[in-house]
C-alpha positions in Angstrom: 0.0 0.3 -0.1 2.8 2.5 0.7 4.4 2.0 -2.4 1.3 2.7 -4.2 0.6 6.2 -2.1 4.3 7.0 -3.3 3.5 6.1 -6.7 0.4 9.0 -6.9 2.3 11.3 -4.8 5.1 11.6 -7.4 2.2 11.4 -10.7 0.5 14.4 -8.6 3.4 16.3 -8.3 4.5 15.6 -12.2 0.9 17.1 -13.1 1.4 20.1 -10.5 4.5 20.2 -12.3 3.3 20.6 -16.2 0.5 22.4 -14.8 2.5 25.4 -13.3 5.2 25.6 -16.5 2.3 25.7 -18.7 0.3 28.4 -17.4 4.0 30.8 -16.4 4.3 29.9 -20.3 1.6 31.4 -21.4 1.3 34.5 -18.7 5.0 34.8 -19.6 4.3 35.2 -23.8 1.4 37.7 -23.7 1.7 41.3 -25.3 -0.5 44.1 -25.8 -1.8 45.7 -29.2 -2.8 49.2 -29.3 -4.6 50.5 -32.5 -4.7 54.3 -33.6 -8.2 56.1 -34.8 -8.2 54.8 -38.0 -7.3 50.8 -37.3 -4.1 50.2 -37.8 -1.6 49.0 -35.7 0.3 51.5 -33.8 2.5 49.3 -31.2 2.9 46.9 -29.8 4.1 46.4 -26.3 5.3 42.4 -24.5 7.9 43.2 -21.4 9.8 46.2 -21.7 10.0 45.6 -25.5 7.9 47.2 -28.1 7.3 47.8 -31.7 6.0 51.1 -32.8 4.1 51.3 -36.3 4.8 54.5 -38.4 1.9 55.0 -41.4 1.8 58.2 -43.8 -1.2 60.0 -44.4 -3.1 57.9 -46.6 -2.3 54.9 -44.4 0.8 53.2 -46.3 2.9 51.7 -43.7 6.6 53.7 -43.7 8.1 51.9 -40.5 8.5 49.9 -37.9 10.6 51.0 -34.9 11.8 48.3 -32.2 12.6 49.5 -28.7 12.4 49.2 -25.5 9.9 50.7 -23.2 10.4 51.8 -19.5 7.5 50.5 -17.1 8.6 53.8 -15.2 6.6 56.8 -16.5 8.3 60.5 -17.5 9.3 62.6 -14.4 7.7 66.0 -15.2 10.5 68.3 -13.7 9.3 71.7 -14.4 6.8 74.0 -15.9 7.8 77.5 -17.1 4.5 78.6 -18.9 4.8 81.0 -22.8 8.0 79.1 -23.3 8.1 77.2 -26.4 9.0 73.3 -26.6 11.8 72.5 -28.0 13.6 68.7 -28.2 16.7 68.1 -26.3 
């Protein structure tokens, strides 16, 4: 009887490990898709990797930009009214 109980416990542990592995793999492989107002794919985010899709005025795909995204939002350092913005 002890041998059967030991085999049953091993079988249960193997099934549990397989289930946890499948669930972890499925969760790790998710991506978020974003579309613009015209319904075209604009961004794909997966973990810290991202793709940005750029289109021309009539909707033709111009570029796909591959980049790393940050989970931290930008921090506003200061606000100066009536000053023109310029990129760094």
